[in-house]
C-alpha positions as CSV (number, residue, x, y, z in Angstrom):
1,M,-19.3,16.6,-3.3
2,K,-22.9,18.1,-2.4
3,R,-21.2,21.5,-2.9
4,K,-20.2,20.6,-6.6
5,E,-23.9,18.8,-6.9
6,K,-22.4,15.5,-7.7
7,P,-23.9,13.2,-4.7
8,V,-22.2,9.8,-3.8
9,R,-24.9,7.5,-3.3
10,E,-22.8,5.0,-1.1
11,L,-22.6,7.5,1.4
12,N,-25.7,7.4,2.4
13,D,-25.6,3.4,2.4
14,S,-25.2,2.4,6.1
15,K,-24.0,-1.3,4.8
16,W,-21.5,0.5,2.4
17,L,-20.2,2.6,5.4
18,C,-19.7,-0.3,7.8
19,D,-17.9,-2.3,5.0
20,L,-15.7,0.8,4.2
21,V,-14.7,1.4,8.0
22,F,-14.1,-2.0,8.6
23,I,-11.4,-2.1,5.9
24,V,-10.2,1.2,7.5
25,D,-9.8,-0.6,11.0
26,I,-8.2,-3.8,9.5
27,T,-5.9,-1.8,7.0
28,K,-4.6,0.2,9.8
29,Y,-3.6,-3.2,11.7
30,L,-2.1,-4.3,8.6
31,S,0.0,-1.7,8.1
32,E,1.5,-1.5,11.4
33,L,2.6,-5.2,10.8
34,N,3.9,-4.3,7.5
35,V,6.2,-1.3,9.0
36,K,7.5,-4.2,11.6
37,L,8.4,-6.5,8.6
38,Q,10.3,-3.7,6.9
39,G,14.1,-2.6,7.5
40,P,17.7,-3.9,7.5
41,N,18.6,-7.3,8.9
42,Q,15.2,-8.6,9.4
43,L,16.2,-12.2,10.2
44,L,13.3,-14.8,9.4
45,S,12.8,-15.8,13.1
46,F,11.6,-12.1,13.8
47,L,9.5,-11.8,10.6
48,L,7.8,-15.2,11.6
49,S,7.6,-14.0,15.0
50,N,5.8,-10.9,14.2
51,M,3.6,-12.9,11.6
52,K,2.3,-15.5,14.3
53,S,1.8,-12.6,17.0
54,F,-0.4,-10.8,14.3
55,E,-2.2,-14.1,13.5
56,A,-2.6,-14.7,17.1
57,K,-4.5,-11.2,17.5
58,V,-6.9,-11.8,14.6
59,R,-8.1,-15.1,16.5
60,P,-9.7,-13.1,19.1
61,W,-11.0,-10.4,17.0
62,K,-12.7,-13.0,15.0
63,V,-14.6,-14.3,18.2
64,Q,-15.4,-11.0,19.2
65,L,-16.9,-9.8,16.1
66,E,-18.9,-12.9,16.1
67,R,-20.2,-11.6,19.4
68,N,-20.9,-8.0,18.3
69,N,-18.0,-6.9,20.3
70,M,-15.9,-4.1,18.3
71,V,-13.3,-3.2,20.8
72,H,-10.8,-3.2,18.5
73,F,-12.6,-1.9,15.7
74,P,-13.1,1.6,16.9
75,T,-14.1,3.0,13.5
76,L,-16.5,0.3,12.7
77,E,-17.7,0.8,16.4
78,G,-18.7,4.4,15.5
79,Q,-20.9,3.4,12.4
80,K,-22.9,1.3,15.4
81,P,-23.6,-1.6,12.6
82,F,-26.4,-4.0,13.6
83,L,-24.5,-7.4,12.9
84,T,-20.7,-8.0,12.7
85,L,-20.6,-11.5,12.0
86,K,-19.8,-10.7,8.2
87,Y,-16.6,-9.1,9.4
88,A,-15.8,-12.2,11.7
89,G,-15.9,-14.1,8.2
90,E,-13.5,-11.6,6.7
91,C,-11.0,-12.3,9.7
92,A,-11.4,-16.3,9.4
93,K,-10.3,-15.5,5.9
94,L,-7.5,-13.2,7.1
95,I,-6.3,-16.1,9.5
96,E,-6.7,-18.7,6.2
97,A,-4.4,-16.7,4.1
98,F,-1.8,-16.2,6.7
99,N,-1.7,-20.0,7.3
100,E,-1.8,-20.7,3.6
101,R,1.5,-18.2,3.0
102,L,3.3,-19.2,6.0
103,K,2.9,-23.2,5.6
104,D,6.3,-23.1,4.0
105,V,8.1,-21.4,7.0
106,K,6.0,-23.1,9.8
107,S,7.0,-26.5,8.3
108,K,10.6,-25.8,9.2
109,Q,9.8,-23.8,12.7
110,M,11.7,-26.5,14.7
111,K,14.8,-25.9,13.0
112,L,14.4,-22.2,12.9
113,N,13.8,-22.3,16.8
114,I,17.3,-24.1,17.2
115,F,18.5,-20.6,15.6
116,A,16.6,-18.1,17.4
117,T,16.1,-19.4,20.9
118,L,19.2,-22.1,21.0
119,F,19.1,-22.4,25.0
120,N,15.5,-23.4,25.2
121,V,15.4,-26.3,22.7
122,E,15.3,-29.8,24.2
123,P,18.0,-32.0,22.7
124,A,16.1,-35.0,22.4
125,N,13.5,-33.4,20.1
126,E,16.2,-31.8,17.9
127,P,17.7,-33.3,15.0
128,D,20.3,-36.2,15.6
129,N,23.5,-34.2,14.0
130,L,22.9,-31.1,16.3
131,Q,22.1,-33.0,19.6
132,H,25.5,-33.6,20.9
133,E,26.5,-29.8,20.7
134,I,23.1,-28.7,21.9
135,I,23.6,-31.0,24.9
136,Q,27.1,-29.0,25.6
137,L,25.7,-25.5,25.6
138,P,23.7,-25.4,29.1
139,S,26.9,-26.3,30.8
140,N,28.4,-23.0,29.4
141,D,27.3,-20.0,31.7
142,E,29.2,-17.6,29.8
143,L,27.7,-18.4,26.5
144,K,24.0,-18.8,28.0
145,S,24.7,-14.9,29.4
146,R,26.0,-13.9,26.2
147,C,23.2,-15.3,24.1
148,S,20.5,-13.8,26.4
149,N,22.0,-10.2,26.3
150,L,22.7,-10.1,22.3
151,P,21.2,-10.4,19.0
152,P,21.4,-13.7,17.5
153,L,23.8,-13.1,14.5
154,E,26.1,-11.1,17.2
155,F,26.3,-14.0,19.3
156,Y,27.0,-16.5,16.4
157,K,29.3,-14.5,15.1
158,H,31.7,-13.8,18.0
159,Y,30.9,-16.4,20.6
160,L,29.7,-19.8,19.1
161,S,33.3,-20.9,17.5
162,N,33.5,-23.1,14.7
163,D,36.0,-25.4,16.4
164,E,33.7,-26.2,19.1
165,F,30.3,-26.1,17.4
166,P,30.7,-26.4,13.8
167,T,27.2,-28.2,13.3
168,L,25.6,-25.2,15.0
169,R,27.5,-22.6,13.3
170,R,26.5,-24.0,10.0
171,H,22.9,-24.2,10.9
172,A,22.8,-20.9,12.0
173,L,24.6,-19.5,8.8
174,K,21.8,-21.4,7.0
175,Y,19.0,-19.5,8.6
176,A,20.9,-16.4,9.0
177,S,21.3,-16.2,5.2
178,V,17.6,-16.7,4.3
179,F,16.3,-13.6,3.2
180,G,12.9,-13.0,5.1
181,T,11.8,-9.8,2.9
182,T,13.2,-8.0,-0.1
183,Y,13.7,-5.2,1.6
184,C,17.5,-5.4,0.8
185,C,16.7,-5.8,-2.8
186,E,14.1,-2.9,-2.7
187,Q,16.6,-0.6,-1.1
188,F,19.5,-1.2,-3.4
189,F,17.3,-0.5,-6.7
190,S,16.2,2.9,-4.6
191,K,20.0,3.6,-4.4
192,R,20.4,2.7,-7.8
193,T,17.8,4.9,-9.4
194,I,18.9,7.9,-7.3
195,S,22.5,7.3,-8.3
196,K,21.3,7.2,-12.4
197,T,19.4,10.4,-11.9
């Protein structure tokens, strides 16, 4: 820009540059999360797990930035800002946004846990209609082994019979059919656009 004699004032402003590089660092992390949330056959339980994991990472970042520690923000650290409290506030806003957007899903966390971690739930804490079938499970070593070695959909499809566990199967179908992302729709429209051209 100097060569073209069109100087950019902001590039000489250290505060503006610090804001920019903070956005660069945080966008990198958000982009990595975005990639984890894409793809076919993404179950709601996996998506929620990735979102909660990311949210758990942001909490220590906030505390570290309050202490002027930029270990997870290398581009920002390169700018050597005097104070990082402002960026800790941005992390707090990000945590708040995640909590707001995930509020509905988190309210169904208990039922989702039954689907995702069937052998790790406490029957007494689960809905009455599922307790009897959940109690039956731990005594079946073959099912326990299969569940730990297979993706949930495969396990429910091949090893949880409708005759023996009708309520658990219905529960699993309900949570397996919930779309966590619009990936399938977007993929369909992309294919449709390609076929039209």
